N, C-alpha and C positions, 0 to 999 in steps of 0.2 A: 617176263618180258611181254607176254601176250596181253597183260592187263593195261587198258588204256590209261588207268590212273597213273601208272608209272611211265607212260609214254611222254618223254620230255617235250617233243614237238607239240603234242595235243595239249599238254599241261600249259605250255606257254601260250598257245592259241586261246585257251580257255580264259586265262587271267590277264592277257595283254590289255583288253579294253579297260579293266579296272585299274591296272597299273598306270595306263596312259591317262585316264581321267584323274587319278590321284595326283599325278605329276603336274597335270594342267592346273589343278586347284592350288598346288604349292606355288606355281609360278604366279597365278593371279593374286593369291593372298600376299605373296612376297611384294608384289607391286603396291598393294594396298598399304602394307606396313611401312614400306619405304616412303610412300607419299604422306602417310600420317606423321612420320618422323619429320619430314621436310616442312610440312605445314604447322608443326608444333614448335619449331625453333623460335625462341623468344626474340632473337636478333632480327628475324624477318617478319615479326608480327605486324609491322606496318603495311605489309603487302600480302602475306599469307595468313590464314587463320582457319580453324576448323568450323567456325560458325559462318561459313561463306557458301555462296552458290557453287563456287569452283570445287569445293571439297564435298559438300553434301549432295550435289546434283551431278556434277561432271564426273567426279571420281567413280561413283558406283556405275555410271554409264560405261566407263572404261573397263571396269571389272567385268561387266556383262559381255562386252565385246570381246575381251581377251578370253573369257571362258569358252566362247564359240570358236575363236581363232585357233586355240590350242586343242580343240576337241578332235576326236577321230573323224576322218572324212565323212563317214556315214551319218554323223551327228551334225556336221557343219551346215547342212541344208534341212535340218529337222526343226520345224517351227516350234514344236512343243518343247524340245530341248533348249532352244534359244530363249524361250520365254520364261522357263521355270528353273532350269538347272543353275543359272547364275545366282539364284538365291543362296545356294549352298556355300560358295566362297564368301558371300556377304555375311552369312551367319558365322562362319569360321573367323572372318576378319573382325566382326563385332565382338565375338567371344574372346579373341586374343586381346583386343583393345581393353576389354574389361578385366581380363586376367592379369594383364600387365599394368593395371591401374592407370592407364592413360585416360580412360573414361569410366565413370561409375555405371553400374549395370542399367539403371533406369534411363540414363542418357542414351545408351545403346538401344534399348527397347523403343524409345521415342524416335530414334533415327531409322529404325528398321523399315517402316512403311515406305519412306522415300528411297531407301536403299534398294528395296525390292522392286519398286516401280521403275526406277532409273536403270537398274541393272538389267531388267527385262527389256527395256527399250534399247539399251546398248547391244544386248544379245540379238534382238530382232534386226537391228541395223546391220550387224555383221552377217547374219544369216541371209539377209537380202543381197548383200554383196556377193556371197557365194552363189546365190541363184542367178544374179545378173551376169556373173563371170563364171561360166561353167567349170573352168579349170582354175585350181588354186594357184596363185602367183602374185605378181606385182601389185594388182589393185588391192587385194586383201592385206598384203604386207604394208603397203603404203598407208592404208586406212588405219591399221593397228598402230603404226609409228606415230601418225598424226594424233590419234586419240590419246596415246600414252603421254604426249607432251602437252596436250590441250589444257589440263588443269593448271599447269605452270604458266601458260600464256593467259588463261582466263582470269586468274587471280589478280595480276597487276591491272588488267583492264577493268575488272570489277571495282577496284578501289579508286578508279577515276570518277566514279559516280557517288554522290552524297548518300549517306545513310539516313533514312527517315525514321522518325519516331512513330510508334503505334501506341496510342493512348486508349485504353479499354477499361471497362468496368464489369466485373463479374458480379452476379447476383444469385442469392439463394434465399429461400424463405421456409418458414415452418409454422404450423398452427400450434398455439400454446393455450392450454386451458387455464388461464390466469388473467388477472386484470393488468392494465398498464402499470398501475402502482406497484404491483408485485414483481413485474418484469424489470422495471427501470433500474432498481439497485443492482440487479444481476448483469446489466450490460455496461454500466458506467464504471464498475469496479468488480473484479473477479478474484475472490480469494483463491488460494492455492487449490489447484485441481488434482485430486487424488487419482491414483492409478485405476481404481475401481470406477471412476467417473468418466474415464476416457473410452469412448465407444470405438469399435473397430473402424478403421479408415484406410482407404487405399493409399492416400498420400503418405501415411506413416510406414506402410509396407514398402513404399518406394524409397524410404530413407529420409523423408522430410520431417522436421521436428514438430512436436505437438505443443499447443499452448499450455503454459504452467500457471500463470497468474497475471493480473493487471491491477495496478494500484494507483489511486489518485495521489498526486504529489503537490497539488496546489488547490486553490479555491475552485469548487465546481462552477462551471459556466464558461462562456467564451473567454479564451485566453488562459484557461486552466490547463493543467498538464496531467498526463497519465503515462505510466511506464508499463509496457507489456513485455513479459518475459516468456521465452520459449525454450524448448530443449536445445541442446548443442551450443548454448551460450548466445543465442540470437536474442536481441533486445530491440524493441521499438519505442522510441520516445514520441509521445503524441501531444498535440496542442489542439484544444477544442476550437473549432471555427464556427460551429452552429450548435446551439443548446436550447432545446425546447422540452423541459421536463415532462416525462411520461408520454412524450410524442416522438421525438427524434433527436439525434445529435450527429455531428460529423467531427472526426478527429484527423488532423493532418499528421502524417507519420514521418518520422526521421529514424532510419535504421542505424543501429549501433552494432557493428559486426566485429569489433576488436577482440572479443573473447570467443568468437565462433571456432568450434572444432568439429568439422564434419568433412566427410569425403565428397559431399556435394558442394558445388560452388556457391554456398550461402554467403561467403564473404563478398561476393560480387553484388549483393543487393545494395542498391543505392549508387551503383557505379554507372559507367557509360552505357552498358548494355541492358540493364534491368533495374527497375525500382518499383516499390510499392508506395503509393503516394497518400492514400487516405482510406479510412473506413467510415461508413455511415450506417447507423441503425435507424429503422423506421418502425414504429409500433402502429399497426393498423387494426383498430377494433372492428369486429364483425357484427356486433349488435346482439350476440347470443351469449355473452359472457366470455367469449374467447377472443383472441387476437391473432393476426398474422404478423409474425415478426420477420422483418426483412433485413438482410445484411448485404450492403454494397461495398465492394473493394475495388478501388481504382489502381491501375498499375501502368507502367510504361515499359515498352520493349523497343530497343534500338539495335536492330541487326539487319542483315540483308535477307533474312528468311522470316520476316515478321509474320507473314500470312500463315506459314506452317507452325511457327513457334507459338502464336497466340492460341491455336487450337488446343495444344497441350497445356498451356498455362491456364486457360479458361477451365479446362477439365479439372486440374488439380486445385485451382483456386476455389472452385465451387465445392469440391470435396472437403477442403479445409473449412469453408464457411458452414457447411452442413454439420461438420464435427462440432464447431463452436456453438451453433444454434441448438444442437441436441443437449449440450451441457447446460445452456441457459434455460431451455425448456424444462429439463429435469429439476433444476434448482428452483425455478419460478413456481412450478406446479407443486413442489414439496412445500415451499413457503406459503403458497396459497392455501 
């Protein structure tokens, strides 16, 4: 009886902060899950959607505010707690979304930076309210209620404004120790790429498919066609719009996603939100028996988060381009 470890009152006092914090996380994550379910209902897709400012910006702000609102009193006015602890419920929410296959893990990773920033902002706003109003009560409760319903108000308002296209071109280059004549055959037609030829790439770790082959299906030159096959059943039918042998070419791309089998939304390529429009190769001689091989890929993104989305698409697009250029370099130098 004299041992404090067995003292029920002291034991409860010791673990109450952890229990309270865990319960607050449960409440915050529960709100996130319910909101994700609501925004994912197909019948309401004309108003709600996960690729929206209301979901990706406002919802994490609410998660951060609720994390502070449900915290113990001594933490409600702690700026460090308000800024960083909301990251924990966001991580749990993202992990559950991936585990329940609502989102693939790479999409969760891509969303985490904005989730962290906005949840910190929400936490700091709620912390400020607790500083402005020394006693917890109506102001904080009113603010929490308003924030909880804000995403459902913001989404319909957001859809009143038109969605704009973001047309961008990603670029990568590589030095090749070969002549333009040796490189040209390796960029207009790509025989089957063996597993040993596929270099390590971050985009493949993320689940994106690797290129398998590209074959000419018509006469070479402007108006000619080429079929590019990728893993997971992704196919691009291309039509040459520019053709300058041993110098450059451009191929307009038309995605065929009918046979796609992937956890990633590859079937959406060519849809209303995302499309890859064309590829261009440019062979630039350097005058020392080497060339700089350039690859330009143009794409379109049509969402309400274009500025954020293009950062990630540019990153993965350049990684894909470098992957292809390494294969071309190895084959061209071997042929040389």
